[in-house]
C-alpha positions as CSV (number, residue, x, y, z in Angstrom):
1,M,133.0,-26.0,-45.8
2,I,130.9,-24.2,-48.4
3,N,128.2,-21.6,-48.0
4,V,124.7,-22.7,-49.2
5,A,121.3,-21.1,-49.4
6,V,117.8,-22.5,-50.4
7,I,114.6,-21.0,-51.8
8,G,111.8,-22.9,-50.1
9,V,111.7,-25.6,-47.4
10,S,108.1,-26.9,-48.0
11,G,107.0,-29.5,-50.5
12,F,110.1,-31.0,-52.1
13,G,112.0,-28.3,-50.3
14,A,111.6,-30.4,-47.2
15,V,114.0,-32.9,-48.7
16,H,116.6,-30.2,-49.2
17,Y,116.0,-29.0,-45.6
18,N,116.8,-32.5,-44.4
19,D,119.9,-32.5,-46.6
20,F,121.0,-29.3,-44.9
21,V,120.5,-30.8,-41.4
22,R,122.6,-33.8,-42.4
23,E,125.4,-32.0,-44.2
24,H,125.6,-29.2,-41.6
25,A,126.0,-31.8,-38.8
26,A,128.8,-33.5,-40.9
27,G,130.6,-30.1,-41.2
28,R,130.3,-30.0,-45.0
29,V,128.0,-27.0,-45.5
30,N,127.3,-23.7,-43.8
31,V,123.7,-22.7,-44.3
32,V,123.8,-18.9,-44.5
33,A,120.4,-18.0,-46.0
34,A,117.0,-19.3,-46.7
35,T,113.9,-17.9,-48.4
36,V,110.8,-19.1,-46.6
37,I,107.5,-17.4,-47.6
38,N,105.4,-19.4,-45.2
39,Q,107.5,-19.0,-42.0
40,S,104.6,-19.4,-39.6
41,E,103.7,-22.8,-41.2
42,E,107.4,-23.9,-41.1
43,A,108.2,-22.5,-37.6
44,E,110.2,-25.6,-36.5
45,K,112.4,-25.6,-39.6
46,C,112.9,-21.8,-39.4
47,A,113.9,-22.1,-35.7
48,F,116.5,-24.7,-36.5
49,L,117.9,-22.7,-39.4
50,Q,118.2,-19.6,-37.3
51,S,119.9,-21.7,-34.5
52,I,122.7,-22.5,-36.9
53,G,123.2,-18.9,-38.0
54,C,121.0,-18.9,-41.1
55,R,119.2,-15.7,-42.0
56,L,115.6,-16.0,-43.1
57,F,114.0,-14.0,-46.0
58,T,110.5,-13.9,-47.5
59,D,111.8,-12.7,-50.9
60,Y,114.5,-14.6,-52.8
61,R,115.6,-11.5,-54.7
62,V,116.3,-9.7,-51.4
63,M,118.2,-12.7,-50.2
64,L,120.4,-13.0,-53.3
65,E,121.1,-9.3,-53.3
66,E,122.1,-9.2,-49.6
67,F,124.3,-12.3,-50.0
68,R,125.7,-11.3,-53.4
69,G,129.1,-13.1,-53.9
70,K,128.7,-14.9,-50.5
71,I,126.7,-18.0,-51.6
72,D,128.6,-21.0,-53.1
73,I,125.5,-23.0,-54.1
74,C,121.9,-21.9,-54.1
75,F,119.4,-24.7,-54.0
76,I,116.1,-24.1,-55.9
77,P,113.4,-26.7,-55.2
78,T,110.5,-24.5,-56.3
79,G,107.6,-24.7,-58.7
80,I,108.5,-25.6,-62.3
81,A,107.6,-22.2,-63.7
82,M,110.1,-20.4,-61.3
83,H,113.2,-22.6,-62.2
84,C,114.4,-20.3,-64.9
85,P,114.0,-16.9,-63.3
86,M,115.3,-18.0,-60.0
87,T,118.3,-19.8,-61.5
88,V,119.3,-16.8,-63.6
89,A,118.9,-14.5,-60.6
90,A,121.1,-16.8,-58.4
91,L,123.8,-17.1,-61.1
92,E,123.9,-13.3,-61.5
93,S,124.3,-12.9,-57.8
94,G,127.5,-14.9,-58.0
95,A,126.2,-18.3,-56.8
96,N,126.4,-21.7,-58.4
97,V,123.0,-23.4,-58.6
98,Y,121.4,-26.8,-57.9
99,V,117.9,-26.6,-59.5
100,E,115.3,-29.3,-59.2
101,K,114.0,-31.2,-62.2
102,P,112.6,-30.6,-64.7
103,V,115.2,-27.9,-65.4
104,A,112.5,-25.8,-67.1
105,P,109.2,-26.2,-68.8
106,T,110.5,-25.1,-72.3
107,V,113.6,-25.3,-74.4
108,E,113.6,-21.5,-74.7
109,E,114.0,-21.2,-70.9
110,T,116.8,-23.8,-70.8
111,Q,118.6,-21.6,-73.4
112,I,118.2,-18.5,-71.2
113,M,119.7,-20.5,-68.3
114,K,122.6,-21.7,-70.4
115,E,123.3,-18.2,-71.5
116,A,123.3,-17.0,-67.9
117,E,125.6,-19.8,-66.9
118,K,128.1,-18.9,-69.6
119,R,127.8,-15.2,-68.9
120,T,128.5,-15.6,-65.2
121,G,131.1,-18.4,-65.3
122,K,129.1,-20.3,-62.6
123,F,127.7,-23.8,-63.0
124,V,124.2,-25.2,-62.8
125,A,123.6,-28.8,-61.6
126,V,120.1,-30.3,-62.2
127,G,118.3,-32.4,-59.6
128,Y,117.8,-35.6,-61.6
129,Q,119.1,-37.4,-58.5
130,T,119.5,-40.8,-60.2
131,M,122.2,-39.2,-62.4
132,Y,124.6,-38.8,-59.4
133,Q,124.5,-42.5,-58.3
134,P,127.4,-44.9,-58.9
135,E,125.2,-47.6,-60.6
136,T,124.2,-45.0,-63.2
137,R,127.9,-44.4,-64.1
138,R,128.5,-48.2,-64.2
139,I,125.6,-48.8,-66.6
140,K,126.7,-46.1,-68.9
141,E,130.3,-47.4,-68.9
142,L,129.0,-50.9,-69.7
143,L,127.0,-49.6,-72.6
144,L,129.9,-47.6,-74.0
145,A,132.2,-50.6,-73.6
146,G,129.8,-52.7,-75.8
147,A,129.0,-55.1,-72.9
148,I,125.6,-56.0,-74.5
149,G,126.6,-55.2,-78.1
150,R,124.8,-52.5,-79.9
151,P,121.9,-51.3,-77.7
152,R,118.7,-51.0,-79.7
153,I,115.8,-50.7,-77.2
154,F,115.6,-48.6,-74.0
155,K,112.4,-48.9,-72.1
156,S,110.9,-48.2,-68.7
157,Y,107.5,-48.1,-66.9
158,T,106.4,-46.8,-63.5
159,L,103.0,-47.1,-61.8
160,W,102.6,-44.5,-59.1
161,P,99.0,-43.9,-57.9
162,R,98.2,-40.3,-56.9
163,N,95.0,-39.0,-55.3
164,D,93.2,-35.7,-55.2
165,A,95.5,-34.4,-52.5
166,Y,98.4,-34.7,-55.0
167,Y,96.7,-32.5,-57.4
168,S,95.6,-29.9,-54.8
169,R,98.9,-29.6,-53.1
170,N,99.9,-26.4,-55.0
171,N,98.5,-24.2,-57.8
172,W,100.4,-25.8,-60.6
173,A,100.0,-29.6,-60.2
174,G,98.4,-31.0,-63.3
175,M,98.5,-27.7,-65.0
176,L,99.7,-26.7,-68.5
177,S,100.2,-23.0,-67.5
178,V,99.8,-20.8,-64.5
179,N,99.5,-17.0,-64.7
180,G,100.5,-17.0,-68.3
181,K,103.7,-19.1,-67.7
182,W,104.1,-22.6,-69.0
183,V,104.3,-25.3,-66.4
184,L,103.6,-28.5,-68.5
185,D,103.4,-30.6,-65.4
186,S,102.8,-34.3,-66.1
187,P,104.1,-37.7,-64.9
188,F,106.9,-37.7,-67.5
189,T,108.0,-34.1,-66.9
190,N,107.8,-34.2,-63.1
191,A,107.2,-37.2,-60.8
192,M,108.8,-39.8,-63.2
193,A,111.0,-37.5,-65.1
194,H,114.1,-39.1,-63.5
195,F,113.5,-42.3,-65.3
196,L,113.0,-40.9,-68.7
197,N,116.0,-38.7,-68.3
198,L,118.1,-41.9,-67.5
199,L,117.0,-43.6,-70.8
200,I,117.9,-40.4,-72.7
201,F,121.3,-40.4,-71.0
202,Y,122.0,-44.1,-71.6
203,A,121.2,-43.8,-75.3
204,G,124.1,-41.3,-75.7
205,T,127.2,-42.4,-77.5
206,S,129.7,-40.7,-75.2
207,F,129.7,-40.6,-71.4
208,E,128.2,-37.1,-71.2
209,G,126.2,-37.5,-74.4
210,T,122.5,-38.1,-74.7
211,V,120.2,-39.5,-77.3
212,D,120.0,-37.8,-80.7
213,P,116.2,-37.9,-81.2
214,V,114.7,-37.7,-84.7
215,E,111.1,-38.6,-84.0
216,V,108.6,-38.9,-81.1
217,Q,105.2,-40.5,-80.9
218,A,102.9,-40.5,-77.9
219,G,99.5,-40.9,-76.3
220,L,98.6,-38.4,-73.5
221,F,95.5,-39.2,-71.5
222,R,93.7,-38.1,-68.3
223,A,91.2,-39.6,-65.9
224,N,91.5,-36.7,-63.4
225,R,90.0,-33.3,-63.9
226,I,93.3,-31.7,-64.8
227,E,94.7,-29.7,-67.8
228,T,97.5,-32.0,-68.6
229,N,97.7,-35.8,-68.4
230,D,98.0,-38.6,-65.8
231,F,98.9,-41.4,-68.2
232,A,101.5,-41.1,-70.9
233,T,102.9,-43.6,-73.3
234,I,105.9,-42.4,-75.4
235,R,108.2,-43.6,-78.1
236,I,111.4,-41.9,-79.1
237,K,113.4,-42.8,-82.2
238,S,117.1,-41.9,-82.4
239,A,119.3,-41.1,-85.3
240,L,120.9,-44.5,-84.7
241,E,117.6,-46.2,-85.1
242,Q,117.3,-46.9,-81.4
243,Q,113.9,-46.9,-79.8
244,I,113.0,-45.6,-76.4
245,Y,109.7,-46.6,-74.8
246,F,108.4,-44.9,-71.7
247,H,105.1,-45.6,-69.9
248,V,104.0,-43.8,-66.8
249,T,100.7,-43.3,-65.0
250,H,99.1,-41.9,-61.8
251,V,95.8,-43.7,-62.4
252,C,97.0,-47.3,-61.9
253,E,95.6,-50.0,-59.7
254,K,98.8,-50.8,-57.8
255,N,102.1,-49.1,-57.0
256,V,105.0,-50.4,-59.0
257,N,108.4,-48.6,-58.8
258,P,110.3,-48.1,-62.0
259,I,111.2,-51.2,-64.0
260,S,113.7,-50.6,-66.8
261,R,115.5,-52.6,-69.5
262,I,118.1,-52.0,-72.2
263,E,118.2,-54.6,-75.0
264,G,121.3,-55.0,-77.2
265,D,122.5,-57.4,-79.8
266,A,124.5,-59.4,-77.3
267,G,122.4,-59.1,-74.1
268,T,120.3,-57.1,-71.8
269,I,120.6,-54.8,-68.8
270,D,117.7,-54.8,-66.4
271,Y,117.6,-52.3,-63.6
272,D,115.3,-51.2,-60.8
273,E,115.6,-49.6,-57.4
274,Q,117.1,-52.8,-55.9
275,R,119.7,-54.0,-58.4
276,T,121.0,-54.1,-61.9
277,V,121.4,-57.4,-63.8
278,V,123.5,-57.7,-67.0
279,T,122.6,-60.8,-68.9
280,L,124.6,-61.9,-72.0
281,K,123.3,-64.2,-74.7
282,N,126.1,-66.7,-73.8
283,G,124.6,-67.0,-70.3
284,D,127.1,-64.9,-68.4
285,T,125.6,-62.5,-65.9
286,E,126.7,-59.6,-63.7
287,E,124.7,-58.1,-60.9
288,F,125.3,-55.1,-58.7
289,A,123.1,-53.3,-56.1
290,S,121.3,-49.9,-56.6
291,T,122.0,-47.1,-54.1
292,P,119.5,-47.3,-51.2
293,H,117.1,-44.3,-51.3
294,D,118.3,-42.9,-48.0
295,E,121.9,-42.7,-49.4
296,M,121.1,-41.1,-52.7
297,R,121.1,-37.6,-51.5
298,K,124.6,-37.9,-50.0
299,H,126.0,-38.8,-53.4
300,I,124.5,-35.6,-54.8
301,Y,126.4,-33.6,-52.2
302,D,129.6,-35.6,-52.8
303,A,129.4,-34.6,-56.5
304,L,128.6,-31.0,-55.8
305,L,131.4,-30.5,-53.3
306,K,133.8,-32.1,-55.7
307,R,132.5,-29.9,-58.5
308,M,133.3,-26.8,-56.5
309,E,137.0,-27.8,-56.7
310,D,137.1,-29.7,-60.0
311,P,135.3,-28.5,-63.2
312,K,135.7,-32.0,-64.6
313,Q,133.6,-33.6,-61.9
314,F,130.5,-35.1,-63.4
315,I,127.2,-33.5,-62.6
316,C,123.8,-33.4,-64.4
317,T,124.4,-30.3,-66.5
318,L,122.0,-28.0,-68.3
319,D,123.1,-29.7,-71.6
320,L,122.2,-33.1,-70.2
321,A,118.9,-32.1,-68.6
322,S,117.7,-29.9,-71.5
323,K,117.4,-32.9,-73.8
324,H,114.6,-34.2,-71.6
325,T,112.9,-30.8,-71.9
326,L,113.3,-30.8,-75.7
327,I,111.7,-34.3,-76.0
328,S,108.9,-33.4,-73.5
329,N,108.2,-30.2,-75.5
330,A,108.0,-32.3,-78.7
331,V,105.6,-34.7,-77.1
332,F,103.3,-31.9,-76.0
333,D,103.5,-30.3,-79.4
334,S,102.7,-33.7,-81.2
335,V,99.5,-34.8,-79.5
336,P,96.7,-33.2,-77.4
337,N,95.8,-34.3,-73.9
338,R,92.7,-36.5,-74.3
339,D,90.1,-37.5,-71.8
340,I,89.7,-41.1,-70.9
341,P,86.0,-42.0,-71.1
342,Q,84.5,-41.7,-67.7
343,E,82.8,-45.1,-68.0
344,E,86.4,-46.5,-68.1
345,V,87.4,-44.7,-64.9
346,R,86.7,-45.9,-61.3
347,T,86.9,-43.7,-58.2
348,V,88.3,-45.3,-55.1
349,T,88.5,-43.8,-51.6
350,E,91.5,-44.4,-49.4
351,N,91.8,-42.8,-46.0
352,G,89.0,-40.4,-46.9
353,V,90.7,-39.1,-50.1
354,N,89.5,-40.0,-53.6
355,R,91.7,-41.1,-56.5
356,R,90.9,-42.2,-60.0
357,V,91.8,-45.7,-61.3
358,V,91.6,-47.1,-64.9
359,P,91.0,-50.8,-64.5
360,G,93.4,-52.9,-66.6
361,I,95.9,-50.1,-67.1
362,D,98.6,-51.9,-65.1
363,D,98.5,-55.0,-67.3
364,A,98.3,-52.9,-70.5
365,I,101.4,-51.0,-69.6
366,R,103.3,-54.3,-68.7
367,R,102.3,-55.8,-72.1
368,A,103.4,-52.7,-74.0
369,F,106.7,-52.8,-72.0
370,E,107.4,-56.4,-72.8
371,E,106.4,-56.1,-76.4
372,S,108.4,-52.8,-77.0
373,R,105.4,-50.8,-78.2
374,L,103.1,-48.0,-77.3
375,V,99.9,-48.6,-75.3
376,D,97.3,-48.3,-78.0
377,T,94.0,-49.6,-79.3
378,R,95.1,-53.2,-78.8
379,D,94.7,-52.4,-75.1
380,F,91.9,-49.8,-74.9
381,A,89.6,-48.5,-77.6
382,W,90.3,-44.9,-76.5
383,A,94.1,-45.3,-76.4
384,V,94.8,-43.7,-79.8
385,P,98.3,-42.4,-80.0
386,G,99.3,-39.3,-82.0
387,E,101.0,-39.5,-85.4
388,P,104.8,-39.7,-85.5
389,F,106.3,-36.2,-85.0
390,A,109.7,-35.5,-86.7
391,L,112.2,-33.4,-84.8
392,A,114.1,-32.1,-87.8
393,G,114.1,-28.4,-87.5
394,Y,112.2,-28.5,-84.2
395,R,113.6,-25.8,-81.9
396,G,111.3,-25.9,-78.9
397,F,107.8,-25.6,-77.5
398,T,105.2,-23.8,-79.6
399,G,102.1,-24.9,-77.6
400,R,100.2,-25.1,-80.9
401,L,97.9,-27.9,-79.9
402,I,97.1,-26.3,-76.5
403,K,96.5,-22.9,-78.0
404,N,94.3,-24.3,-80.7
405,S,92.2,-26.3,-78.2
406,K,91.3,-23.2,-76.1
């Protein structure tokens, strides 16, 4: 049994709280400490944590100091801007860390985290939960074995409608920065980041390798009154001439969970939340199921517990996760966030809450996915993507377009 702690049990922290309940009941973790700044609002959770011997704090720094050297893994499901400072503090207190995605807003911060990891000799696992699933390993192994020949196109799209409550749930949703700290919240850096991270991982030429990006091109658009974007269409070109296409939006008409495809010289791999289908050009097929959503979290704990004993156990490392941050930074540095003309936006009310919809966006994204291209002026007059942006010499986020627009 290992000793664990958590910073926050609200928002996505509630998922971690439920993990603790399950893993404590299974006798796999001992929950020794939790930082909960809103204890009166989370009275029921706090009462349960105290009932199993967990000490409560309102300041994570006090918690880490009092439990210095006594926490095996500290879980950090907090706001994006706090990932770096909290991770570094936890590492320096002697704890390993599981930090939620995205690992950090900027490449500079991922480097600070890597240096702290190296300095302390502890490990950091990143919460791209799809990376810990058996079907992910199977797909990567098939690609490395040449099952579909040379993979050339990796693509995915997700349509997840989000309403005003989504953007008002905290002080950083839809924001570029808060209190002088970068956040860079967006569908491709936060809600749907898992699925872009998978494409980046699958395009790597070794099991723990990732894509070697040489160019990005993107369109970033917004229908909501936010700083960042609620619709993104992204193309990534690799050093091997592979192309990654990624389309995500919160202003869609219908909900569609991620649909993804990898196209190779000798076949394709289609995967979604239900199954993976490998189809070869000779007609042969292979199919295997995806992990049910309610089982995904257990696989994460399986990996973390094994990693405590075996440094070779696969986890989503800082090196793996930071490539997503690099590409996201390049996207934000390559094109500004542009407003969708309000005459193209419709407001719908569901259960008393408003949300913005762009009619036709669902079909436009499906077309772009099938045709392996960006959503552009063929779909909407306003959908003008930025120019291709070369990554040669690019070291991380400058914020040049954001600063110049203010």
